Structures are given as C-alpha cells and as structure tokens.
N, C-alpha and C positions, 0 to 999 in steps of 0.2 A: 226666569229673568234672563234676557239676552245681554251677555257681557261683551260682545264683539263691538269694538269701536270703529269709527271710520278709518282710523290709522291702520288697525289690524286688517281690515278688508283691503285697504290699499296695498298693504304689505303682501297679502296673498295674491292679489292681482299682479303685482310686479314679479312675484315668485313664479307664477304660471307663465308669464310672458318670457321670463328668462329660461324656463325649462322647455317651453314649446320648440324653439329653434334647435335646442340640443337634441330633443327627442326626434325631430324631423331628420336631423343630420344622422343620428344613430340608425333610424329606419332606412334611410338612403344607403348608408354604408353597408347595412345588413343585406339589403336587396342587391347592391353591387357585388358584394362578396359572394352571395349565392349564385348570381349570374355568372361571375368569373369562374367559380368552382364548376358550375354546370358546363360552361364552354370548355373548360380545361378537361373535364371528364369525357365530353364528346370528342375532343381532339385526341385524347389518349386512346379512346375506343377506336377511332379512325386509324390511328397509327398502328394499333394492335391488329386491326383487320388487314391493313396493308402488309404488315410483317407476316401475317398468317398466309395471305395470298401469295406473297413472295416465296414462302416456304412450300406452299402447294405447287407452285410453278416449278421450283427446283426439284421437288420430289417426283412429279410426273415426268418431267423431261430427263431426269436422272434414270428413271425406269426405262424410258424409251431408248436412251443412249445405251443402257445396259443390254436391252434386247437387240439393238443394232449390232453391238460388238459380238453378242452371242451368235447371231446369224452369220456374221463375217467369219468367225472362227469355224463354224460348221462348214462354210464354203471352202475353207482351206483344208479341212479334214476329209471331206467327201471324196475328192479325187484320189486320195491315198487309201481308201477303204478297199477291202478285198475285191479284186477283179474290176473295180471301177475304173482304174487307170486305162486298162486296155479297152474297156467298153466305150469310154469317152473319146479315146484316140481314134476309134473306128468311126465315130460319128454316125453310127447305125442305131436307129430307134429301137429295133428288136433287141440288140445287145444291151443297150442301156436299161430297157424295161426288165429284161431277164435278170440282170445283176441287182439293180436298185430295188426291185420287188422284195429281195431278201433283207434289205436294210430298212425299208420303210416303216415296218411296225415299231422297231426300236427308236427310229427317228421321231416318231409320233409320241410314243408313250414315255420314253426316257428323256428326250431332248426337246419336247414341246413344239415340234414342227406341225403346221397345219397345211402348208402348201410347199411343194417342191416341183419346179418346172425346169426343163432343160431346153436350150435353144442353140441354133447354129449362130455363128458370128453375124450372119445377115439378118437374124431375128426370126428365122423359121422354127416353129416348135418341133421338138424331137420326142419328148415324153413328159408326162405330168402326173402328179399324185396330189390328192386333196383329202382333207378330213371331210366326211359327209356333211353336206350343208354349206360348204364354202364355195365350191364351183371354181372353174378356171379363172385366173386373173387376166384382165384385159390390159395388156402392157403394150405401149407404143413401140413399134419396131425400131424407131430412131433411137430410143433410149437404150435398147439392147445393143444396137450397133455402136453407140457411143461408149458403152461399158467395154465392149470387145476391143475397140480401137484404143481407148485410153488406158485399158487394163487397170481400172480403178472402180470400186463398188459405188453404187448409187442406192440411196434408201428413200422410201416414200410410203404412202398409205394407199390402200385400194379398198374402197367401200362400195363397189358395184354390186356385190352380193352380200357379203358380210365384211366388216372392217378388219383388215389385216395390216400389220406392219410388215413390209417386205424389203428385202435387199437384193439387188441385182449384182451378181458377183462373177467376175471373169474366171473361167476355168483355165488355170495356168498349169501347163504340163511341159516340162523341159524348156521353160522360159518362153513359151509361146501360148497365145490364146487359142484354146481348142473349143470355144463355145462360151455360153453364158448360162448360169443357173439362177433361178429365182427361188429364194427361200423366204417363207412367210410364217408369222405367228399371229394368232388372234389378239386383237387389242383388248378383248375382254379380260385376258389374263393380266394385262397391265393395270386395268381398272381395279381388279380384285386386290392386287398387290398394293396399289395406292390407298385403297380403303383400309387395309391392314396397317399401313405405315402411318397415315395421317389421322385416321378416325373420321374424316369427312366423307360424305357421300359424293359420288361422281357419276356422270353419265356421258355416253358417247352418242353424238347426234350427227346424222348425215342428211344431205339434201334428198328430199323425197322425189323420186322419178314419177312424174304425173302419169306416165304411160304404164307404170308398174302396177300390177294387180297384187297389192299387199294383203296377205291374209290377216295379219295382226293389225287391224285398223286402230285398236286401242293403243298401239305404239307409235301412232302418227300424231304429230302436233301440227295441225293444219294451218294455224295462224302463221307459224314460222316456215311452213313448207319443209318440215324436218321429220325424219324417222329416228326413233330411239333404238339404237343397236344394242346398247348395254346400259344398265342403270342399277346401282346398288340400292337396297331397300325399295325395290321397284314399285310395289303397290302404293306406298305412301308418297314417294317422290314423283310418280307419274301425275298424281293429282296436283301436287305442288307446281310442277312444270306447266301443266295446263292452265292453272290459275295465273301463273306468271305470264304466260303468253297472251292471256286475255287483257292483262293490265299493261304489259309492255309488248306491243305488237311487232316492234322491230327488234330483231335478235341482237343487233349491234349495241342496243341500249344496255346490255348486260356486260359489256366490256369493263365498265367501271363498277359493276355490281349493283344489285337492287335488293330491297328488303321486302319480304312477303310474309304475311301472317297466315297460319293454318293451325287449327286445333289448339288455340291458346299458346302457340309457340311462334317465335319470329325467326326467319331464316334469311341468310345472305346467299343469293344466287348469283353466280359470276362465271363468265367465260374464262377459260385458261388458254394462254398462248401455247401452241404445240410446236416443239422443235422439229424441223424437217417437213412440216406440212406445207406443201406448195400450192394447195388449192383452197377454195372456200367451201368445199363439200364436207369437210370434217370439222367438228367442233367438240371440244371437251368442256363440260360445265360442272362446277362444284356447288354443293349445297351444304351449308354449315349452319347449325343451330346456334343462334346468337341470343337466345332468350335470357340467359344469365348475364 
C-alpha cells in the first residue's frame, strides 16, 4: 500500500529544488578550486624552471670566467719561465720555439692548454703549438694590434676547427709590450665540468660551414645549419636535438625553452646565453629531464 501523500511528494520536490542550486555551487567551487590549483602548480613549475635556467646560466658563465682568469694567469707566468724572457725579448721565432718546446708538454698535461700562439705587436705569427685536432686559430690582426696597444687582454671563442675559449694577452716585459700571445682551452672541458656541477646535459653548437667537408655527418643538424662540437650523453641527446629541430626549425625559438618528448620522458631544451660570445656562431644548449 502506498503511504506517500501529495504533501510528502511536494516536500521532496521542494527539498530537491533547494539542494540542486547548492550542489551546482559546490561543483562549480570544486572545479574552480581545481583549476586554480592547476594554474598555481603550472606557475610554480614555470618559476622553478626559470630559477633552474638562471642557475645554469650562472654556472656555465662562472666556469667560462674561471677559465678566462686561468688563461690570463698563465699569460703572466709564461714570460717568467726559464729562458722564456730572453727568447721573447729577441722576437726570434727559432729562439721562442726552442725554449717553449720544453714547456709545452707540461702546459698541456698539467695546465690544460690546447693552443699557444705567439705574435709580434703588428700581428705577425712567430710560433704556435696546438693539441692534435685543434689546428691554428684564425685571429684578426687588428685584435692582436689592439691588445698590444692597449696592453689589456681580450677573450673570445674560436670555432673554426674545434671550439676553444681563448685569451689574447700582451707580453709585458720591463713595462713594455714585446708581443702578444694567444692561449686557448677546449670548450669541451667546460661542458664536462658543467655536467658534473648541474647534472643537466649540455651541448656546444657552431654554425656549419657549407663548404666544409664534415666527416661526422651524424653530428650535423641540417635544419639549424649547426654542427655539434660537444654533447653530454651524446647518443640519446643527438636524437633529441634532431627531433627538436624538426619541430622548431628556427633555433631562436629555443631562447625561451621548448618541451620535447622522447622515450616516455619530457625534456626542456633551451639556449644558454654565453658571456663573452661576440658572434652568433657559437651556441650552448641545455637539456633537462622534467618528467617528474
């Protein structure tokens, strides 16, 4: 027997009418709260990535500055090495070669030099030493003359053969400039140190010379017109960079950072500003796993 009266049905109907708006408000509040939380989490992640990028920038430029100071210190020490003072004062190539040949192995092994060139104040080469595979650096004579005249070092990067960080240093003996020396170190060493410090992967990219017959074609990113000089975790990250170049064909798009997926992981790929880099031929690029 049905005991429900018209009044009870009316009561239930009114009850649902009262509950429905409250439920809708609760759902809307829940959705808004979830959306705000999601936006806040995204904002926090973005802030964290910007802080991390700032840390990376400081770390790499700190290492570059450290190498620059190291090269400048070596430039002050070399003229005072055994018999080097007299050889440099003579301005004679044979004398410089004869004396510096004795010091070069130690300069390479213990002090990390890859290039050491000596020039006259006018920019004429006197003598040069390079780690195999580096080749002589192509330095503008005007830069050498400026260093000799101003008696102040200038630092830059040379990626014509392999990327080196170099410093042009005036040879000062008895208060006068007796020539200019170029001292350089491989940028690959800086990359290795950065990886150890930050845990992030990093690559060194240089403009590809279209007339250059590059043996390692797998190290060329054709879309960007770039050649990879050094890259940590090379096998994996070369594939990642190639994928990135296909999706973002203009390298400048990486200045703000882009996200790329590979093997069920998500990565942030971003260009790093390089202190002392005066050309667009050299680029440093970081690769960070942001999957978590």
